[in-house]
PDB file of N, CA, C, O and CB in Angstrom:
ATOM      1  N   UNK A   1     111.382  55.692  21.712  1.00  0.00           N
ATOM      2  CA  UNK A   1     111.419  56.229  23.062  1.00  0.00           C
ATOM      3  C   UNK A   1     110.552  57.486  23.126  1.00  0.00           C
ATOM      4  O   UNK A   1     110.595  58.329  22.230  1.00  0.00           O
ATOM      5  CB  UNK A   1     112.878  56.538  23.496  1.00  0.00           C
ATOM      6  N   UNK A   2     109.782  57.595  24.172  1.00  0.00           N
ATOM      7  CA  UNK A   2     108.883  58.729  24.355  1.00  0.00           C
ATOM      8  C   UNK A   2     109.670  59.928  24.896  1.00  0.00           C
ATOM      9  O   UNK A   2     110.395  59.795  25.883  1.00  0.00           O
ATOM     10  CB  UNK A   2     107.718  58.358  25.315  1.00  0.00           C
ATOM     11  N   UNK A   3     109.533  61.103  24.253  1.00  0.00           N
ATOM     12  CA  UNK A   3     110.206  62.291  24.766  1.00  0.00           C
ATOM     13  C   UNK A   3     109.531  62.789  26.047  1.00  0.00           C
ATOM     14  O   UNK A   3     108.385  62.435  26.324  1.00  0.00           O
ATOM     15  CB  UNK A   3     110.215  63.399  23.702  1.00  0.00           C
ATOM     16  N   UNK A   4     110.230  63.596  26.815  1.00  0.00           N
ATOM     17  CA  UNK A   4     109.674  64.166  28.041  1.00  0.00           C
ATOM     18  C   UNK A   4     108.746  65.322  27.687  1.00  0.00           C
ATOM     19  O   UNK A   4     109.042  66.130  26.806  1.00  0.00           O
ATOM     20  CB  UNK A   4     110.804  64.642  28.997  1.00  0.00           C
ATOM     21  N   UNK A   5     107.617  65.385  28.390  1.00  0.00           N
ATOM     22  CA  UNK A   5     106.689  66.497  28.229  1.00  0.00           C
ATOM     23  C   UNK A   5     105.816  66.576  29.473  1.00  0.00           C
ATOM     24  O   UNK A   5     105.661  65.593  30.197  1.00  0.00           O
ATOM     25  CB  UNK A   5     105.820  66.332  26.943  1.00  0.00           C
ATOM     26  N   UNK A   6     105.247  67.752  29.713  1.00  0.00           N
ATOM     27  CA  UNK A   6     104.309  67.939  30.812  1.00  0.00           C
ATOM     28  C   UNK A   6     102.897  67.709  30.277  1.00  0.00           C
ATOM     29  O   UNK A   6     102.601  68.055  29.134  1.00  0.00           O
ATOM     30  CB  UNK A   6     104.450  69.366  31.446  1.00  0.00           C
ATOM     31  N   UNK A   7     102.032  67.128  31.097  1.00  0.00           N
ATOM     32  CA  UNK A   7     100.638  66.880  30.726  1.00  0.00           C
ATOM     33  C   UNK A   7      99.769  67.599  31.746  1.00  0.00           C
ATOM     34  O   UNK A   7      99.829  67.297  32.938  1.00  0.00           O
ATOM     35  CB  UNK A   7     100.309  65.334  30.674  1.00  0.00           C
ATOM     36  N   UNK A   8      98.958  68.553  31.282  1.00  0.00           N
ATOM     37  CA  UNK A   8      98.149  69.349  32.197  1.00  0.00           C
ATOM     38  C   UNK A   8      96.679  69.278  31.808  1.00  0.00           C
ATOM     39  O   UNK A   8      96.343  69.119  30.634  1.00  0.00           O
ATOM     40  CB  UNK A   8      98.628  70.808  32.211  1.00  0.00           C
ATOM     41  N   UNK A   9      95.803  69.398  32.808  1.00  0.00           N
ATOM     42  CA  UNK A   9      94.352  69.364  32.604  1.00  0.00           C
ATOM     43  C   UNK A   9      93.747  70.635  33.192  1.00  0.00           C
ATOM     44  O   UNK A   9      93.410  70.671  34.375  1.00  0.00           O
ATOM     45  CB  UNK A   9      93.714  68.088  33.256  1.00  0.00           C
ATOM     46  N   UNK A  10      93.610  71.662  32.384  1.00  0.00           N
ATOM     47  CA  UNK A  10      93.054  72.913  32.896  1.00  0.00           C
ATOM     48  C   UNK A  10      91.595  72.747  33.310  1.00  0.00           C
ATOM     49  O   UNK A  10      90.890  71.868  32.813  1.00  0.00           O
ATOM     50  CB  UNK A  10      93.175  74.015  31.845  1.00  0.00           C
ATOM     51  N   UNK A  11      91.157  73.607  34.230  1.00  0.00           N
ATOM     52  CA  UNK A  11      89.787  73.566  34.740  1.00  0.00           C
ATOM     53  C   UNK A  11      88.876  74.561  34.039  1.00  0.00           C
ATOM     54  O   UNK A  11      87.664  74.540  34.257  1.00  0.00           O
ATOM     55  CB  UNK A  11      89.780  73.836  36.226  1.00  0.00           C
ATOM     56  N   UNK A  12      89.438  75.445  33.188  1.00  0.00           N
ATOM     57  CA  UNK A  12      88.624  76.440  32.487  1.00  0.00           C
ATOM     58  C   UNK A  12      89.235  76.718  31.111  1.00  0.00           C
ATOM     59  O   UNK A  12      90.406  76.429  30.866  1.00  0.00           O
ATOM     60  CB  UNK A  12      88.515  77.757  33.318  1.00  0.00           C
ATOM     61  N   UNK A  13      88.421  77.280  30.229  1.00  0.00           N
ATOM     62  CA  UNK A  13      88.911  77.656  28.900  1.00  0.00           C
ATOM     63  C   UNK A  13      89.997  78.722  29.038  1.00  0.00           C
ATOM     64  O   UNK A  13      90.995  78.694  28.318  1.00  0.00           O
ATOM     65  CB  UNK A  13      87.746  78.175  28.003  1.00  0.00           C
ATOM     66  N   UNK A  14      89.802  79.654  29.959  1.00  0.00           N
ATOM     67  CA  UNK A  14      90.802  80.711  30.172  1.00  0.00           C
ATOM     68  C   UNK A  14      92.149  80.123  30.583  1.00  0.00           C
ATOM     69  O   UNK A  14      93.193  80.545  30.085  1.00  0.00           O
ATOM     70  CB  UNK A  14      90.315  81.701  31.244  1.00  0.00           C
ATOM     71  N   UNK A  15      92.125  79.153  31.487  1.00  0.00           N
ATOM     72  CA  UNK A  15      93.360  78.494  31.911  1.00  0.00           C
ATOM     73  C   UNK A  15      93.988  77.739  30.745  1.00  0.00           C
ATOM     74  O   UNK A  15      95.209  77.755  30.586  1.00  0.00           O
ATOM     75  CB  UNK A  15      93.087  77.534  33.086  1.00  0.00           C
ATOM     76  N   UNK A  16      93.172  77.079  29.930  1.00  0.00           N
ATOM     77  CA  UNK A  16      93.686  76.344  28.771  1.00  0.00           C
ATOM     78  C   UNK A  16      94.384  77.303  27.800  1.00  0.00           C
ATOM     79  O   UNK A  16      95.456  76.992  27.280  1.00  0.00           O
ATOM     80  CB  UNK A  16      92.537  75.588  28.052  1.00  0.00           C
ATOM     81  N   UNK A  17      93.783  78.448  27.562  1.00  0.00           N
ATOM     82  CA  UNK A  17      94.393  79.420  26.646  1.00  0.00           C
ATOM     83  C   UNK A  17      95.733  79.908  27.167  1.00  0.00           C
ATOM     84  O   UNK A  17      96.675  80.076  26.393  1.00  0.00           O
ATOM     85  CB  UNK A  17      93.460  80.609  26.429  1.00  0.00           C
ATOM     86  N   UNK A  18      95.830  80.137  28.469  1.00  0.00           N
ATOM     87  CA  UNK A  18      97.112  80.560  29.055  1.00  0.00           C
ATOM     88  C   UNK A  18      98.164  79.464  28.895  1.00  0.00           C
ATOM     89  O   UNK A  18      99.318  79.743  28.569  1.00  0.00           O
ATOM     90  CB  UNK A  18      96.938  80.914  30.552  1.00  0.00           C
ATOM     91  N   UNK A  19      97.754  78.219  29.126  1.00  0.00           N
ATOM     92  CA  UNK A  19      98.694  77.099  29.017  1.00  0.00           C
ATOM     93  C   UNK A  19      99.114  76.835  27.573  1.00  0.00           C
ATOM     94  O   UNK A  19     100.209  76.331  27.326  1.00  0.00           O
ATOM     95  CB  UNK A  19      98.075  75.840  29.606  1.00  0.00           C
ATOM     96  N   UNK A  20      98.250  77.174  26.623  1.00  0.00           N
ATOM     97  CA  UNK A  20      98.563  76.946  25.209  1.00  0.00           C
ATOM     98  C   UNK A  20      99.339  78.088  24.566  1.00  0.00           C
ATOM     99  O   UNK A  20      99.836  77.944  23.449  1.00  0.00           O
ATOM    100  CB  UNK A  20      97.295  76.722  24.441  1.00  0.00           C
ATOM    101  N   UNK A  21      99.449  79.216  25.254  1.00  0.00           N
ATOM    102  CA  UNK A  21     100.101  80.373  24.638  1.00  0.00           C
ATOM    103  C   UNK A  21     101.615  80.225  24.442  1.00  0.00           C
ATOM    104  O   UNK A  21     102.129  80.735  23.446  1.00  0.00           O
ATOM    105  CB  UNK A  21      99.838  81.580  25.473  1.00  0.00           C
ATOM    106  N   UNK A  22     102.350  79.564  25.323  1.00  0.00           N
ATOM    107  CA  UNK A  22     103.800  79.446  25.078  1.00  0.00           C
ATOM    108  C   UNK A  22     104.116  78.510  23.907  1.00  0.00           C
ATOM    109  O   UNK A  22     103.389  77.544  23.674  1.00  0.00           O
ATOM    110  CB  UNK A  22     104.507  78.941  26.341  1.00  0.00           C
ATOM    111  N   UNK A  23     105.178  78.786  23.184  1.00  0.00           N
ATOM    112  CA  UNK A  23     105.616  77.851  22.142  1.00  0.00           C
ATOM    113  C   UNK A  23     105.898  76.478  22.763  1.00  0.00           C
ATOM    114  O   UNK A  23     106.374  76.387  23.895  1.00  0.00           O
ATOM    115  CB  UNK A  23     106.886  78.391  21.411  1.00  0.00           C
ATOM    116  N   UNK A  24     105.607  75.435  22.026  1.00  0.00           N
ATOM    117  CA  UNK A  24     105.858  74.083  22.524  1.00  0.00           C
ATOM    118  C   UNK A  24     104.655  73.456  23.206  1.00  0.00           C
ATOM    119  O   UNK A  24     104.739  72.329  23.692  1.00  0.00           O
ATOM    120  CB  UNK A  24     107.007  74.103  23.478  1.00  0.00           C
ATOM    121  N   UNK A  25     103.526  74.177  23.250  1.00  0.00           N
ATOM    122  CA  UNK A  25     102.302  73.632  23.842  1.00  0.00           C
ATOM    123  C   UNK A  25     101.389  73.121  22.738  1.00  0.00           C
ATOM    124  O   UNK A  25     101.235  73.765  21.701  1.00  0.00           O
ATOM    125  CB  UNK A  25     101.574  74.701  24.702  1.00  0.00           C
ATOM    126  N   UNK A  26     100.783  71.955  22.968  1.00  0.00           N
ATOM    127  CA  UNK A  26      99.854  71.383  21.997  1.00  0.00           C
ATOM    128  C   UNK A  26      98.578  70.940  22.708  1.00  0.00           C
ATOM    129  O   UNK A  26      98.581  70.690  23.914  1.00  0.00           O
ATOM    130  CB  UNK A  26     100.504  70.190  21.245  1.00  0.00           C
ATOM    131  N   UNK A  27      97.493  70.847  21.949  1.00  0.00           N
ATOM    132  CA  UNK A  27      96.196  70.449  22.472  1.00  0.00           C
ATOM    133  C   UNK A  27      96.033  68.939  22.378  1.00  0.00           C
ATOM    134  O   UNK A  27      96.431  68.312  21.396  1.00  0.00           O
ATOM    135  CB  UNK A  27      95.066  71.160  21.717  1.00  0.00           C
ATOM    136  N   UNK A  28      95.439  68.370  23.423  1.00  0.00           N
ATOM    137  CA  UNK A  28      95.024  66.974  23.379  1.00  0.00           C
ATOM    138  C   UNK A  28      93.539  66.946  23.665  1.00  0.00           C
ATOM    139  O   UNK A  28      93.099  67.360  24.738  1.00  0.00           O
ATOM    140  CB  UNK A  28      95.824  66.089  24.401  1.00  0.00           C
ATOM    141  N   UNK A  29      92.770  66.462  22.716  1.00  0.00           N
ATOM    142  CA  UNK A  29      91.322  66.314  22.896  1.00  0.00           C
ATOM    143  C   UNK A  29      90.967  64.884  22.534  1.00  0.00           C
ATOM    144  O   UNK A  29      91.724  64.218  21.828  1.00  0.00           O
ATOM    145  CB  UNK A  29      90.509  67.346  22.018  1.00  0.00           C
ATOM    146  N   UNK A  30      89.852  64.415  22.997  1.00  0.00           N
ATOM    147  CA  UNK A  30      89.455  63.025  22.781  1.00  0.00           C
ATOM    148  C   UNK A  30      89.639  62.553  21.355  1.00  0.00           C
ATOM    149  O   UNK A  30      89.288  63.259  20.409  1.00  0.00           O
ATOM    150  CB  UNK A  30      88.034  62.842  23.172  1.00  0.00           C
ATOM    151  N   UNK A  31      90.186  61.368  21.200  1.00  0.00           N
ATOM    152  CA  UNK A  31      90.353  60.781  19.881  1.00  0.00           C
ATOM    153  C   UNK A  31      91.640  61.163  19.178  1.00  0.00           C
ATOM    154  O   UNK A  31      91.918  60.660  18.089  1.00  0.00           O
ATOM    155  CB  UNK A  31      89.219  61.161  19.036  1.00  0.00           C
ATOM    156  N   UNK A  32      92.420  62.030  19.769  1.00  0.00           N
ATOM    157  CA  UNK A  32      93.666  62.466  19.139  1.00  0.00           C
ATOM    158  C   UNK A  32      94.747  61.415  19.374  1.00  0.00           C
ATOM    159  O   UNK A  32      94.962  60.988  20.508  1.00  0.00           O
ATOM    160  CB  UNK A  32      94.116  63.849  19.691  1.00  0.00           C
ATOM    161  N   UNK A  33      95.426  60.998  18.314  1.00  0.00           N
ATOM    162  CA  UNK A  33      96.516  60.032  18.446  1.00  0.00           C
ATOM    163  C   UNK A  33      97.821  60.773  18.731  1.00  0.00           C
ATOM    164  O   UNK A  33      98.819  60.597  18.031  1.00  0.00           O
ATOM    165  CB  UNK A  33      96.646  59.165  17.161  1.00  0.00           C
ATOM    166  N   UNK A  34      97.793  61.594  19.759  1.00  0.00           N
ATOM    167  CA  UNK A  34      98.940  62.449  20.055  1.00  0.00           C
ATOM    168  C   UNK A  34     100.142  61.668  20.577  1.00  0.00           C
ATOM    169  O   UNK A  34     101.277  61.962  20.205  1.00  0.00           O
ATOM    170  CB  UNK A  34      98.546  63.499  21.061  1.00  0.00           C
ATOM    171  N   UNK A  35      99.907  60.679  21.433  1.00  0.00           N
ATOM    172  CA  UNK A  35     101.034  59.947  21.998  1.00  0.00           C
ATOM    173  C   UNK A  35     101.860  59.250  20.925  1.00  0.00           C
ATOM    174  O   UNK A  35     103.089  59.251  20.985  1.00  0.00           O
ATOM    175  CB  UNK A  35     100.541  58.931  23.006  1.00  0.00           C
ATOM    176  N   UNK A  36     101.189  58.655  19.946  1.00  0.00           N
ATOM    177  CA  UNK A  36     101.912  58.037  18.841  1.00  0.00           C
ATOM    178  C   UNK A  36     102.707  59.061  18.048  1.00  0.00           C
ATOM    179  O   UNK A  36     103.839  58.799  17.643  1.00  0.00           O
ATOM    180  CB  UNK A  36     100.948  57.309  17.926  1.00  0.00           C
ATOM    181  N   UNK A  37     102.114  60.227  17.826  1.00  0.00           N
ATOM    182  CA  UNK A  37     102.801  61.294  17.085  1.00  0.00           C
ATOM    183  C   UNK A  37     103.995  61.838  17.870  1.00  0.00           C
ATOM    184  O   UNK A  37     105.022  62.177  17.281  1.00  0.00           O
ATOM    185  CB  UNK A  37     101.823  62.435  16.766  1.00  0.00           C
ATOM    186  N   UNK A  38     103.863  61.922  19.200  1.00  0.00           N
ATOM    187  CA  UNK A  38     104.997  62.357  20.022  1.00  0.00           C
ATOM    188  C   UNK A  38     106.111  61.312  19.983  1.00  0.00           C
ATOM    189  O   UNK A  38     107.283  61.648  19.815  1.00  0.00           O
ATOM    190  CB  UNK A  38     104.549  62.608  21.483  1.00  0.00           C
ATOM    191  N   UNK A  39     105.736  60.053  20.138  1.00  0.00           N
ATOM    192  CA  UNK A  39     106.725  58.968  20.130  1.00  0.00           C
ATOM    193  C   UNK A  39     107.491  58.918  18.813  1.00  0.00           C
ATOM    194  O   UNK A  39     108.706  58.722  18.794  1.00  0.00           O
ATOM    195  CB  UNK A  39     106.041  57.623  20.381  1.00  0.00           C
ATOM    196  N   UNK A  40     106.754  59.101  17.700  1.00  0.00           N
ATOM    197  CA  UNK A  40     107.372  59.038  16.384  1.00  0.00           C
ATOM    198  C   UNK A  40     107.967  60.367  15.934  1.00  0.00           C
ATOM    199  O   UNK A  40     108.482  60.488  14.823  1.00  0.00           O
ATOM    200  CB  UNK A  40     106.365  58.578  15.380  1.00  0.00           C
ATOM    201  N   UNK A  41     107.887  61.359  16.814  1.00  0.00           N
ATOM    202  CA  UNK A  41     108.445  62.700  16.559  1.00  0.00           C
ATOM    203  C   UNK A  41     107.769  63.401  15.379  1.00  0.00           C
ATOM    204  O   UNK A  41     108.376  64.254  14.731  1.00  0.00           O
ATOM    205  CB  UNK A  41     109.945  62.598  16.296  1.00  0.00           C
ATOM    206  N   UNK A  42     106.511  63.041  15.101  1.00  0.00           N
ATOM    207  CA  UNK A  42     105.719  63.753  14.096  1.00  0.00           C
ATOM    208  C   UNK A  42     105.347  65.120  14.661  1.00  0.00           C
ATOM    209  O   UNK A  42     105.321  66.116  13.939  1.00  0.00           O
ATOM    210  CB  UNK A  42     104.434  62.939  13.697  1.00  0.00           C
ATOM    211  N   UNK A  43     105.059  65.154  15.968  1.00  0.00           N
ATOM    212  CA  UNK A  43     104.750  66.375  16.709  1.00  0.00           C
ATOM    213  C   UNK A  43     105.715  66.455  17.872  1.00  0.00           C
ATOM    214  O   UNK A  43     105.989  65.452  18.530  1.00  0.00           O
ATOM    215  CB  UNK A  43     103.261  66.400  17.203  1.00  0.00           C
ATOM    216  N   UNK A  44     106.232  67.649  18.127  1.00  0.00           N
ATOM    217  CA  UNK A  44     107.083  67.854  19.299  1.00  0.00           C
ATOM    218  C   UNK A  44     106.355  68.779  20.252  1.00  0.00           C
ATOM    219  O   UNK A  44     105.750  69.763  19.825  1.00  0.00           O
ATOM    220  CB  UNK A  44     108.478  68.440  18.904  1.00  0.00           C
ATOM    221  N   UNK A  45     106.409  68.472  21.544  1.00  0.00           N
ATOM    222  CA  UNK A  45     105.706  69.279  22.532  1.00  0.00           C
ATOM    223  C   UNK A  45     106.458  69.289  23.848  1.00  0.00           C
ATOM    224  O   UNK A  45     107.013  68.277  24.276  1.00  0.00           O
ATOM    225  CB  UNK A  45     104.287  68.760  22.739  1.00  0.00           C
ATOM    226  N   UNK A  46     106.466  70.446  24.477  1.00  0.00           N
ATOM    227  CA  UNK A  46     106.977  70.556  25.845  1.00  0.00           C
ATOM    228  C   UNK A  46     105.832  70.377  26.833  1.00  0.00           C
ATOM    229  O   UNK A  46     106.013  69.844  27.928  1.00  0.00           O
ATOM    230  CB  UNK A  46     107.680  71.922  26.068  1.00  0.00           C
ATOM    231  N   UNK A  47     104.632  70.840  26.417  1.00  0.00           N
ATOM    232  CA  UNK A  47     103.446  70.742  27.266  1.00  0.00           C
ATOM    233  C   UNK A  47     102.271  70.257  26.433  1.00  0.00           C
ATOM    234  O   UNK A  47     102.000  70.787  25.356  1.00  0.00           O
ATOM    235  CB  UNK A  47     103.120  72.105  27.931  1.00  0.00           C
ATOM    236  N   UNK A  48     101.576  69.248  26.938  1.00  0.00           N
ATOM    237  CA  UNK A  48     100.358  68.742  26.319  1.00  0.00           C
ATOM    238  C   UNK A  48      99.198  69.206  27.195  1.00  0.00           C
ATOM    239  O   UNK A  48      99.149  68.899  28.386  1.00  0.00           O
ATOM    240  CB  UNK A  48     100.385  67.163  26.165  1.00  0.00           C
ATOM    241  N   UNK A  49      98.263  69.951  26.595  1.00  0.00           N
ATOM    242  CA  UNK A  49      97.134  70.512  27.328  1.00  0.00           C
ATOM    243  C   UNK A  49      95.880  69.718  26.965  1.00  0.00           C
ATOM    244  O   UNK A  49      95.422  69.749  25.823  1.00  0.00           O
ATOM    245  CB  UNK A  49      96.951  72.036  27.009  1.00  0.00           C
ATOM    246  N   UNK A  50      95.335  69.010  27.944  1.00  0.00           N
ATOM    247  CA  UNK A  50      94.134  68.211  27.735  1.00  0.00           C
ATOM    248  C   UNK A  50      92.898  69.094  27.850  1.00  0.00           C
ATOM    249  O   UNK A  50      92.794  69.910  28.765  1.00  0.00           O
ATOM    250  CB  UNK A  50      94.066  67.048  28.749  1.00  0.00           C
ATOM    251  N   UNK A  51      91.962  68.928  26.918  1.00  0.00           N
ATOM    252  CA  UNK A  51      90.707  69.676  26.947  1.00  0.00           C
ATOM    253  C   UNK A  51      89.536  68.818  27.407  1.00  0.00           C
ATOM    254  O   UNK A  51      88.392  69.270  27.372  1.00  0.00           O
ATOM    255  CB  UNK A  51      90.411  70.248  25.577  1.00  0.00           C
ATOM    256  N   UNK A  52      89.800  67.599  27.835  1.00  0.00           N
ATOM    257  CA  UNK A  52      88.740  66.645  28.127  1.00  0.00           C
ATOM    258  C   UNK A  52      87.840  67.060  29.288  1.00  0.00           C
ATOM    259  O   UNK A  52      86.690  66.622  29.342  1.00  0.00           O
ATOM    260  CB  UNK A  52      89.342  65.314  28.422  1.00  0.00           C
ATOM    261  N   UNK A  53      88.316  67.888  30.221  1.00  0.00           N
ATOM    262  CA  UNK A  53      87.496  68.278  31.362  1.00  0.00           C
ATOM    263  C   UNK A  53      86.718  69.573  31.122  1.00  0.00           C
ATOM    264  O   UNK A  53      86.026  70.044  32.024  1.00  0.00           O
ATOM    265  CB  UNK A  53      88.367  68.432  32.582  1.00  0.00           C
ATOM    266  N   UNK A  54      86.815  70.147  29.942  1.00  0.00           N
ATOM    267  CA  UNK A  54      86.165  71.428  29.671  1.00  0.00           C
ATOM    268  C   UNK A  54      84.820  71.180  28.993  1.00  0.00           C
ATOM    269  O   UNK A  54      84.744  71.046  27.772  1.00  0.00           O
ATOM    270  CB  UNK A  54      87.069  72.335  28.785  1.00  0.00           C
ATOM    271  N   UNK A  55      83.763  71.119  29.798  1.00  0.00           N
ATOM    272  CA  UNK A  55      82.435  70.773  29.280  1.00  0.00           C
ATOM    273  C   UNK A  55      81.935  71.779  28.252  1.00  0.00           C
ATOM    274  O   UNK A  55      81.162  71.406  27.369  1.00  0.00           O
ATOM    275  CB  UNK A  55      81.440  70.678  30.422  1.00  0.00           C
ATOM    276  N   UNK A  56      82.351  73.044  28.335  1.00  0.00           N
ATOM    277  CA  UNK A  56      81.888  74.041  27.375  1.00  0.00           C
ATOM    278  C   UNK A  56      82.457  73.833  25.975  1.00  0.00           C
ATOM    279  O   UNK A  56      82.020  74.488  25.029  1.00  0.00           O
ATOM    280  CB  UNK A  56      82.247  75.416  27.861  1.00  0.00           C
ATOM    281  N   UNK A  57      83.421  72.935  25.831  1.00  0.00           N
ATOM    282  CA  UNK A  57      83.989  72.637  24.515  1.00  0.00           C
ATOM    283  C   UNK A  57      83.470  71.319  23.946  1.00  0.00           C
ATOM    284  O   UNK A  57      83.957  70.859  22.913  1.00  0.00           O
ATOM    285  CB  UNK A  57      85.504  72.594  24.603  1.00  0.00           C
ATOM    286  N   UNK A  58      82.503  70.716  24.597  1.00  0.00           N
ATOM    287  CA  UNK A  58      81.957  69.437  24.130  1.00  0.00           C
ATOM    288  C   UNK A  58      80.811  69.648  23.159  1.00  0.00           C
ATOM    289  O   UNK A  58      80.010  70.569  23.318  1.00  0.00           O
ATOM    290  CB  UNK A  58      81.485  68.593  25.311  1.00  0.00           C
ATOM    291  N   UNK A  59      80.740  68.806  22.172  1.00  0.00           N
ATOM    292  CA  UNK A  59      79.613  68.797  21.262  1.00  0.00           C
ATOM    293  C   UNK A  59      79.780  69.732  20.075  1.00  0.00           C
ATOM    294  O   UNK A  59      80.703  70.543  20.009  1.00  0.00           O
ATOM    295  CB  UNK A  59      78.381  69.154  21.999  1.00  0.00           C
ATOM    296  N   UNK A  60      78.857  69.586  19.151  1.00  0.00           N
ATOM    297  CA  UNK A  60      78.805  70.409  17.940  1.00  0.00           C
ATOM    298  C   UNK A  60      77.383  70.932  17.822  1.00  0.00           C
ATOM    299  O   UNK A  60      76.417  70.186  17.978  1.00  0.00           O
ATOM    300  CB  UNK A  60      79.231  69.594  16.651  1.00  0.00           C
ATOM    301  N   UNK A  61      77.269  72.221  17.545  1.00  0.00           N
ATOM    302  CA  UNK A  61      75.948  72.830  17.395  1.00  0.00           C
ATOM    303  C   UNK A  61      75.904  73.612  16.098  1.00  0.00           C
ATOM    304  O   UNK A  61      76.916  74.153  15.653  1.00  0.00           O
ATOM    305  CB  UNK A  61      75.614  73.748  18.597  1.00  0.00           C
ATOM    306  N   UNK A  62      74.718  73.669  15.490  1.00  0.00           N
ATOM    307  CA  UNK A  62      74.533  74.468  14.297  1.00  0.00           C
ATOM    308  C   UNK A  62      74.431  75.934  14.722  1.00  0.00           C
ATOM    309  O   UNK A  62      73.653  76.277  15.613  1.00  0.00           O
ATOM    310  CB  UNK A  62      73.265  74.013  13.500  1.00  0.00           C
ATOM    311  N   UNK A  63      75.211  76.783  14.087  1.00  0.00           N
ATOM    312  CA  UNK A  63      75.203  78.210  14.387  1.00  0.00           C
ATOM    313  C   UNK A  63      74.083  78.906  13.626  1.00  0.00           C
ATOM    314  O   UNK A  63      73.582  78.380  12.633  1.00  0.00           O
ATOM    315  CB  UNK A  63      76.558  78.843  14.041  1.00  0.00           C
ATOM    316  N   UNK A  64      73.694  80.077  14.086  1.00  0.00           N
ATOM    317  CA  UNK A  64      72.615  80.845  13.471  1.00  0.00           C
ATOM    318  C   UNK A  64      72.933  81.187  12.017  1.00  0.00           C
ATOM    319  O   UNK A  64      72.025  81.304  11.193  1.00  0.00           O
ATOM    320  CB  UNK A  64      72.359  82.126  14.266  1.00  0.00           C
ATOM    321  N   UNK A  65      74.225  81.348  11.699  1.00  0.00           N
ATOM    322  CA  UNK A  65      74.619  81.712  10.320  1.00  0.00           C
ATOM    323  C   UNK A  65      74.745  80.498   9.400  1.00  0.00           C
ATOM    324  O   UNK A  65      75.185  80.623   8.256  1.00  0.00           O
ATOM    325  CB  UNK A  65      75.945  82.466  10.339  1.00  0.00           C
ATOM    326  N   UNK A  66      74.355  79.314   9.907  1.00  0.00           N
ATOM    327  CA  UNK A  66      74.410  78.100   9.089  1.00  0.00           C
ATOM    328  C   UNK A  66      75.687  77.309   9.256  1.00  0.00           C
ATOM    329  O   UNK A  66      75.787  76.191   8.750  1.00  0.00           O
ATOM    330  CB  UNK A  66      74.245  78.453   7.657  1.00  0.00           C
ATOM    331  N   UNK A  67      76.669  77.861   9.954  1.00  0.00           N
ATOM    332  CA  UNK A  67      77.927  77.156  10.200  1.00  0.00           C
ATOM    333  C   UNK A  67      77.816  76.231  11.402  1.00  0.00           C
ATOM    334  O   UNK A  67      76.717  75.958  11.884  1.00  0.00           O
ATOM    335  CB  UNK A  67      79.063  78.153  10.414  1.00  0.00           C
ATOM    336  N   UNK A  68      78.923  75.764  11.869  1.00  0.00           N
ATOM    337  CA  UNK A  68      78.984  74.895  13.041  1.00  0.00           C
ATOM    338  C   UNK A  68      79.756  75.576  14.149  1.00  0.00           C
ATOM    339  O   UNK A  68      80.695  76.336  13.907  1.00  0.00           O
ATOM    340  CB  UNK A  68      79.626  73.544  12.693  1.00  0.00           C
ATOM    341  N   UNK A  69      79.342  75.287  15.363  1.00  0.00           N
ATOM    342  CA  UNK A  69      80.008  75.846  16.545  1.00  0.00           C
ATOM    343  C   UNK A  69      80.322  74.703  17.485  1.00  0.00           C
ATOM    344  O   UNK A  69      80.886  74.922  18.556  1.00  0.00           O
ATOM    345  CB  UNK A  69      79.122  76.930  17.255  1.00  0.00           C
TER     346      UNK A  69
END
């Protein structure tokens, strides 16, 4: 049985950070098998925050220091 949780889609990174600050909030980004983990109680969440609409968080770029961003 799937537990109850809120699912939100913030419009900005700032809004996402506010929504993720309370305990019980988890991130959902593309490819995450979160629903299965919630159903199986591997992860518990009161609020699931989707990052799929935040274009500034898409992609991977090489950073000037040689790392990834």
